[in-house]
Chimera marker file (.cmm) of the C-alpha trace (Angstrom):
<marker_set name="trace">
<marker id="1" x="4.506" y="5.953" z="18.966" r="1" g="1" b="0" radius="0.5"/>
<marker id="2" x="4.245" y="7.924" z="15.655" r="1" g="1" b="0" radius="0.5"/>
<marker id="3" x="7.205" y="6.053" z="14.154" r="1" g="1" b="0" radius="0.5"/>
<marker id="4" x="5.593" y="2.881" z="15.269" r="1" g="1" b="0" radius="0.5"/>
<marker id="5" x="2.682" y="3.533" z="13.513" r="1" g="1" b="0" radius="0.5"/>
<marker id="6" x="4.560" y="4.560" z="10.306" r="1" g="1" b="0" radius="0.5"/>
<marker id="7" x="6.397" y="1.230" z="10.274" r="1" g="1" b="0" radius="0.5"/>
<marker id="8" x="3.726" y="-0.890" z="10.435" r="1" g="1" b="0" radius="0.5"/>
<marker id="9" x="2.261" y="1.208" z="7.686" r="1" g="1" b="0" radius="0.5"/>
<marker id="10" x="5.194" y="0.571" z="5.650" r="1" g="1" b="0" radius="0.5"/>
<marker id="11" x="6.452" y="-2.722" z="6.142" r="1" g="1" b="0" radius="0.5"/>
<marker id="12" x="3.257" y="-4.272" z="7.756" r="1" g="1" b="0" radius="0.5"/>
<marker id="13" x="1.920" y="-5.412" z="4.231" r="1" g="1" b="0" radius="0.5"/>
<marker id="14" x="5.014" y="-6.549" z="2.716" r="1" g="1" b="0" radius="0.5"/>
<marker id="15" x="5.686" y="-8.496" z="5.994" r="1" g="1" b="0" radius="0.5"/>
<marker id="16" x="2.163" y="-10.225" z="5.712" r="1" g="1" b="0" radius="0.5"/>
<marker id="17" x="2.734" y="-10.722" z="2.021" r="1" g="1" b="0" radius="0.5"/>
<marker id="18" x="6.494" y="-12.337" z="2.788" r="1" g="1" b="0" radius="0.5"/>
<marker id="19" x="4.517" y="-14.467" z="5.204" r="1" g="1" b="0" radius="0.5"/>
<marker id="20" x="1.823" y="-15.878" z="2.875" r="1" g="1" b="0" radius="0.5"/>
<marker id="21" x="4.116" y="-16.216" z="-0.060" r="1" g="1" b="0" radius="0.5"/>
<marker id="22" x="6.127" y="-18.581" z="2.116" r="1" g="1" b="0" radius="0.5"/>
<marker id="23" x="3.594" y="-20.220" z="4.051" r="1" g="1" b="0" radius="0.5"/>
<marker id="24" x="1.151" y="-20.988" z="0.612" r="1" g="1" b="0" radius="0.5"/>
<marker id="25" x="3.457" y="-20.690" z="-2.716" r="1" g="1" b="0" radius="0.5"/>
<marker id="26" x="0.694" y="-22.569" z="-4.686" r="1" g="1" b="0" radius="0.5"/>
<marker id="27" x="-2.007" y="-20.217" z="-3.820" r="1" g="1" b="0" radius="0.5"/>
<marker id="28" x="0.112" y="-17.511" z="-5.085" r="1" g="1" b="0" radius="0.5"/>
<marker id="29" x="1.658" y="-19.111" z="-8.156" r="1" g="1" b="0" radius="0.5"/>
<marker id="30" x="-2.488" y="-20.059" z="-9.408" r="1" g="1" b="0" radius="0.5"/>
<marker id="31" x="-3.662" y="-16.564" z="-8.966" r="1" g="1" b="0" radius="0.5"/>
<marker id="32" x="-0.417" y="-14.391" z="-9.804" r="1" g="1" b="0" radius="0.5"/>
<marker id="33" x="1.172" y="-15.638" z="-13.529" r="1" g="1" b="0" radius="0.5"/>
<marker id="34" x="3.532" y="-12.851" z="-13.815" r="1" g="1" b="0" radius="0.5"/>
<marker id="35" x="6.112" y="-12.524" z="-11.430" r="1" g="1" b="0" radius="0.5"/>
<marker id="36" x="6.634" y="-8.852" z="-12.698" r="1" g="1" b="0" radius="0.5"/>
<marker id="37" x="3.445" y="-8.427" z="-11.394" r="1" g="1" b="0" radius="0.5"/>
<marker id="38" x="4.053" y="-9.604" z="-8.081" r="1" g="1" b="0" radius="0.5"/>
<marker id="39" x="7.342" y="-7.890" z="-7.575" r="1" g="1" b="0" radius="0.5"/>
<marker id="40" x="5.870" y="-4.657" z="-8.543" r="1" g="1" b="0" radius="0.5"/>
<marker id="41" x="2.820" y="-4.656" z="-6.444" r="1" g="1" b="0" radius="0.5"/>
<marker id="42" x="5.323" y="-5.427" z="-3.372" r="1" g="1" b="0" radius="0.5"/>
<marker id="43" x="7.627" y="-2.787" z="-4.201" r="1" g="1" b="0" radius="0.5"/>
<marker id="44" x="5.187" y="-0.085" z="-5.077" r="1" g="1" b="0" radius="0.5"/>
<marker id="45" x="0.995" y="-1.298" z="-3.804" r="1" g="1" b="0" radius="0.5"/>
<marker id="46" x="1.541" y="-3.685" z="-1.497" r="1" g="1" b="0" radius="0.5"/>
<marker id="47" x="-1.834" y="-2.856" z="0.237" r="1" g="1" b="0" radius="0.5"/>
<marker id="48" x="-3.448" y="-3.605" z="-3.303" r="1" g="1" b="0" radius="0.5"/>
<marker id="49" x="-2.057" y="-6.270" z="-4.050" r="1" g="1" b="0" radius="0.5"/>
<marker id="50" x="-2.599" y="-7.777" z="-0.745" r="1" g="1" b="0" radius="0.5"/>
<marker id="51" x="-6.197" y="-6.826" z="-1.007" r="1" g="1" b="0" radius="0.5"/>
<marker id="52" x="-5.968" y="-8.828" z="-4.901" r="1" g="1" b="0" radius="0.5"/>
<marker id="53" x="-4.608" y="-11.879" z="-3.468" r="1" g="1" b="0" radius="0.5"/>
<marker id="54" x="-7.853" y="-11.585" z="-0.455" r="1" g="1" b="0" radius="0.5"/>
<marker id="55" x="-10.435" y="-11.512" z="-2.995" r="1" g="1" b="0" radius="0.5"/>
<marker id="56" x="-8.535" y="-13.535" z="-6.353" r="1" g="1" b="0" radius="0.5"/>
<marker id="57" x="-9.876" y="-16.893" z="-5.344" r="1" g="1" b="0" radius="0.5"/>
<marker id="58" x="-13.601" y="-16.342" z="-6.242" r="1" g="1" b="0" radius="0.5"/>
<marker id="59" x="-12.471" y="-13.974" z="-9.421" r="1" g="1" b="0" radius="0.5"/>
<marker id="60" x="-12.644" y="-10.486" z="-8.546" r="1" g="1" b="0" radius="0.5"/>
<marker id="61" x="-16.047" y="-9.281" z="-10.009" r="1" g="1" b="0" radius="0.5"/>
<marker id="62" x="-18.509" y="-6.632" z="-9.010" r="1" g="1" b="0" radius="0.5"/>
<marker id="63" x="-17.843" y="-5.417" z="-5.317" r="1" g="1" b="0" radius="0.5"/>
<marker id="64" x="-14.749" y="-6.894" z="-4.954" r="1" g="1" b="0" radius="0.5"/>
<marker id="65" x="-12.931" y="-4.399" z="-7.018" r="1" g="1" b="0" radius="0.5"/>
<marker id="66" x="-14.317" y="-2.014" z="-4.307" r="1" g="1" b="0" radius="0.5"/>
<marker id="67" x="-11.756" y="-3.857" z="-2.096" r="1" g="1" b="0" radius="0.5"/>
<marker id="68" x="-9.028" y="-3.510" z="-4.408" r="1" g="1" b="0" radius="0.5"/>
<marker id="69" x="-9.817" y="0.045" z="-4.790" r="1" g="1" b="0" radius="0.5"/>
<marker id="70" x="-9.765" y="0.647" z="-1.168" r="1" g="1" b="0" radius="0.5"/>
<marker id="71" x="-6.199" y="-1.221" z="-1.144" r="1" g="1" b="0" radius="0.5"/>
<marker id="72" x="-5.077" y="1.284" z="-3.884" r="1" g="1" b="0" radius="0.5"/>
<marker id="73" x="-6.493" y="4.227" z="-1.887" r="1" g="1" b="0" radius="0.5"/>
<marker id="74" x="-4.221" y="2.931" z="1.494" r="1" g="1" b="0" radius="0.5"/>
<marker id="75" x="-1.386" y="2.922" z="-0.639" r="1" g="1" b="0" radius="0.5"/>
<marker id="76" x="-1.684" y="6.023" z="-1.932" r="1" g="1" b="0" radius="0.5"/>
<marker id="77" x="-2.316" y="7.353" z="1.021" r="1" g="1" b="0" radius="0.5"/>
<marker id="78" x="0.451" y="6.141" z="2.500" r="1" g="1" b="0" radius="0.5"/>
<marker id="79" x="3.046" y="7.900" z="0.067" r="1" g="1" b="0" radius="0.5"/>
<marker id="80" x="1.222" y="11.082" z="0.061" r="1" g="1" b="0" radius="0.5"/>
<marker id="81" x="0.511" y="11.666" z="4.130" r="1" g="1" b="0" radius="0.5"/>
<marker id="82" x="4.069" y="12.153" z="5.062" r="1" g="1" b="0" radius="0.5"/>
<marker id="83" x="4.415" y="15.409" z="2.417" r="1" g="1" b="0" radius="0.5"/>
<marker id="84" x="0.693" y="16.511" z="3.374" r="1" g="1" b="0" radius="0.5"/>
<marker id="85" x="1.832" y="16.133" z="7.127" r="1" g="1" b="0" radius="0.5"/>
<marker id="86" x="5.177" y="18.081" z="6.810" r="1" g="1" b="0" radius="0.5"/>
<marker id="87" x="4.252" y="20.790" z="4.685" r="1" g="1" b="0" radius="0.5"/>
<marker id="88" x="5.077" y="23.504" z="7.183" r="1" g="1" b="0" radius="0.5"/>
<marker id="89" x="8.916" y="22.371" z="7.364" r="1" g="1" b="0" radius="0.5"/>
<marker id="90" x="9.156" y="22.716" z="3.841" r="1" g="1" b="0" radius="0.5"/>
<marker id="91" x="10.744" y="26.356" z="3.191" r="1" g="1" b="0" radius="0.5"/>
<marker id="92" x="8.788" y="28.584" z="0.394" r="1" g="1" b="0" radius="0.5"/>
<marker id="93" x="6.129" y="25.862" z="-0.095" r="1" g="1" b="0" radius="0.5"/>
<marker id="94" x="3.321" y="28.130" z="1.605" r="1" g="1" b="0" radius="0.5"/>
<marker id="95" x="2.668" y="26.736" z="4.989" r="1" g="1" b="0" radius="0.5"/>
<marker id="96" x="1.311" y="29.098" z="7.852" r="1" g="1" b="0" radius="0.5"/>
<marker id="97" x="4.996" y="30.055" z="9.172" r="1" g="1" b="0" radius="0.5"/>
<marker id="98" x="5.708" y="31.499" z="5.569" r="1" g="1" b="0" radius="0.5"/>
<marker id="99" x="3.232" y="34.351" z="5.520" r="1" g="1" b="0" radius="0.5"/>
<marker id="100" x="5.020" y="37.650" z="6.476" r="1" g="1" b="0" radius="0.5"/>
<marker id="101" x="3.116" y="40.937" z="7.383" r="1" g="1" b="0" radius="0.5"/>
<link id1="1" id2="2" r="1" g="1" b="0" radius="0.2"/>
<link id1="2" id2="3" r="1" g="1" b="0" radius="0.2"/>
<link id1="3" id2="4" r="1" g="1" b="0" radius="0.2"/>
<link id1="4" id2="5" r="1" g="1" b="0" radius="0.2"/>
<link id1="5" id2="6" r="1" g="1" b="0" radius="0.2"/>
<link id1="6" id2="7" r="1" g="1" b="0" radius="0.2"/>
<link id1="7" id2="8" r="1" g="1" b="0" radius="0.2"/>
<link id1="8" id2="9" r="1" g="1" b="0" radius="0.2"/>
<link id1="9" id2="10" r="1" g="1" b="0" radius="0.2"/>
<link id1="10" id2="11" r="1" g="1" b="0" radius="0.2"/>
<link id1="11" id2="12" r="1" g="1" b="0" radius="0.2"/>
<link id1="12" id2="13" r="1" g="1" b="0" radius="0.2"/>
<link id1="13" id2="14" r="1" g="1" b="0" radius="0.2"/>
<link id1="14" id2="15" r="1" g="1" b="0" radius="0.2"/>
<link id1="15" id2="16" r="1" g="1" b="0" radius="0.2"/>
<link id1="16" id2="17" r="1" g="1" b="0" radius="0.2"/>
<link id1="17" id2="18" r="1" g="1" b="0" radius="0.2"/>
<link id1="18" id2="19" r="1" g="1" b="0" radius="0.2"/>
<link id1="19" id2="20" r="1" g="1" b="0" radius="0.2"/>
<link id1="20" id2="21" r="1" g="1" b="0" radius="0.2"/>
<link id1="21" id2="22" r="1" g="1" b="0" radius="0.2"/>
<link id1="22" id2="23" r="1" g="1" b="0" radius="0.2"/>
<link id1="23" id2="24" r="1" g="1" b="0" radius="0.2"/>
<link id1="24" id2="25" r="1" g="1" b="0" radius="0.2"/>
<link id1="25" id2="26" r="1" g="1" b="0" radius="0.2"/>
<link id1="26" id2="27" r="1" g="1" b="0" radius="0.2"/>
<link id1="27" id2="28" r="1" g="1" b="0" radius="0.2"/>
<link id1="28" id2="29" r="1" g="1" b="0" radius="0.2"/>
<link id1="29" id2="30" r="1" g="1" b="0" radius="0.2"/>
<link id1="30" id2="31" r="1" g="1" b="0" radius="0.2"/>
<link id1="31" id2="32" r="1" g="1" b="0" radius="0.2"/>
<link id1="32" id2="33" r="1" g="1" b="0" radius="0.2"/>
<link id1="33" id2="34" r="1" g="1" b="0" radius="0.2"/>
<link id1="34" id2="35" r="1" g="1" b="0" radius="0.2"/>
<link id1="35" id2="36" r="1" g="1" b="0" radius="0.2"/>
<link id1="36" id2="37" r="1" g="1" b="0" radius="0.2"/>
<link id1="37" id2="38" r="1" g="1" b="0" radius="0.2"/>
<link id1="38" id2="39" r="1" g="1" b="0" radius="0.2"/>
<link id1="39" id2="40" r="1" g="1" b="0" radius="0.2"/>
<link id1="40" id2="41" r="1" g="1" b="0" radius="0.2"/>
<link id1="41" id2="42" r="1" g="1" b="0" radius="0.2"/>
<link id1="42" id2="43" r="1" g="1" b="0" radius="0.2"/>
<link id1="43" id2="44" r="1" g="1" b="0" radius="0.2"/>
<link id1="44" id2="45" r="1" g="1" b="0" radius="0.2"/>
<link id1="45" id2="46" r="1" g="1" b="0" radius="0.2"/>
<link id1="46" id2="47" r="1" g="1" b="0" radius="0.2"/>
<link id1="47" id2="48" r="1" g="1" b="0" radius="0.2"/>
<link id1="48" id2="49" r="1" g="1" b="0" radius="0.2"/>
<link id1="49" id2="50" r="1" g="1" b="0" radius="0.2"/>
<link id1="50" id2="51" r="1" g="1" b="0" radius="0.2"/>
<link id1="51" id2="52" r="1" g="1" b="0" radius="0.2"/>
<link id1="52" id2="53" r="1" g="1" b="0" radius="0.2"/>
<link id1="53" id2="54" r="1" g="1" b="0" radius="0.2"/>
<link id1="54" id2="55" r="1" g="1" b="0" radius="0.2"/>
<link id1="55" id2="56" r="1" g="1" b="0" radius="0.2"/>
<link id1="56" id2="57" r="1" g="1" b="0" radius="0.2"/>
<link id1="57" id2="58" r="1" g="1" b="0" radius="0.2"/>
<link id1="58" id2="59" r="1" g="1" b="0" radius="0.2"/>
<link id1="59" id2="60" r="1" g="1" b="0" radius="0.2"/>
<link id1="60" id2="61" r="1" g="1" b="0" radius="0.2"/>
<link id1="61" id2="62" r="1" g="1" b="0" radius="0.2"/>
<link id1="62" id2="63" r="1" g="1" b="0" radius="0.2"/>
<link id1="63" id2="64" r="1" g="1" b="0" radius="0.2"/>
<link id1="64" id2="65" r="1" g="1" b="0" radius="0.2"/>
<link id1="65" id2="66" r="1" g="1" b="0" radius="0.2"/>
<link id1="66" id2="67" r="1" g="1" b="0" radius="0.2"/>
<link id1="67" id2="68" r="1" g="1" b="0" radius="0.2"/>
<link id1="68" id2="69" r="1" g="1" b="0" radius="0.2"/>
<link id1="69" id2="70" r="1" g="1" b="0" radius="0.2"/>
<link id1="70" id2="71" r="1" g="1" b="0" radius="0.2"/>
<link id1="71" id2="72" r="1" g="1" b="0" radius="0.2"/>
<link id1="72" id2="73" r="1" g="1" b="0" radius="0.2"/>
<link id1="73" id2="74" r="1" g="1" b="0" radius="0.2"/>
<link id1="74" id2="75" r="1" g="1" b="0" radius="0.2"/>
<link id1="75" id2="76" r="1" g="1" b="0" radius="0.2"/>
<link id1="76" id2="77" r="1" g="1" b="0" radius="0.2"/>
<link id1="77" id2="78" r="1" g="1" b="0" radius="0.2"/>
<link id1="78" id2="79" r="1" g="1" b="0" radius="0.2"/>
<link id1="79" id2="80" r="1" g="1" b="0" radius="0.2"/>
<link id1="80" id2="81" r="1" g="1" b="0" radius="0.2"/>
<link id1="81" id2="82" r="1" g="1" b="0" radius="0.2"/>
<link id1="82" id2="83" r="1" g="1" b="0" radius="0.2"/>
<link id1="83" id2="84" r="1" g="1" b="0" radius="0.2"/>
<link id1="84" id2="85" r="1" g="1" b="0" radius="0.2"/>
<link id1="85" id2="86" r="1" g="1" b="0" radius="0.2"/>
<link id1="86" id2="87" r="1" g="1" b="0" radius="0.2"/>
<link id1="87" id2="88" r="1" g="1" b="0" radius="0.2"/>
<link id1="88" id2="89" r="1" g="1" b="0" radius="0.2"/>
<link id1="89" id2="90" r="1" g="1" b="0" radius="0.2"/>
<link id1="90" id2="91" r="1" g="1" b="0" radius="0.2"/>
<link id1="91" id2="92" r="1" g="1" b="0" radius="0.2"/>
<link id1="92" id2="93" r="1" g="1" b="0" radius="0.2"/>
<link id1="93" id2="94" r="1" g="1" b="0" radius="0.2"/>
<link id1="94" id2="95" r="1" g="1" b="0" radius="0.2"/>
<link id1="95" id2="96" r="1" g="1" b="0" radius="0.2"/>
<link id1="96" id2="97" r="1" g="1" b="0" radius="0.2"/>
<link id1="97" id2="98" r="1" g="1" b="0" radius="0.2"/>
<link id1="98" id2="99" r="1" g="1" b="0" radius="0.2"/>
<link id1="99" id2="100" r="1" g="1" b="0" radius="0.2"/>
<link id1="100" id2="101" r="1" g="1" b="0" radius="0.2"/>
</marker_set>
């Protein structure tokens, strides 16, 4: 079950972005003018890009930046969650199993 959740977190937003791009490329070309921005967003910040594309039609103003920020927090959490969860498995990292009495 944990592996399924990890796969959904890693590949879920990228799969949604691919399906959305191939089903409506005009929408993407309207709101993303730079291909580098789209590629980097797809590779490194997929949740942020997905949230941006959801709020882009009306222009990103005011509270809509909150949604983009939540996407950024989801990306940061997906990258840092594995290291925190496995901190006791790394020798010398200072987990509770390293304490010698």
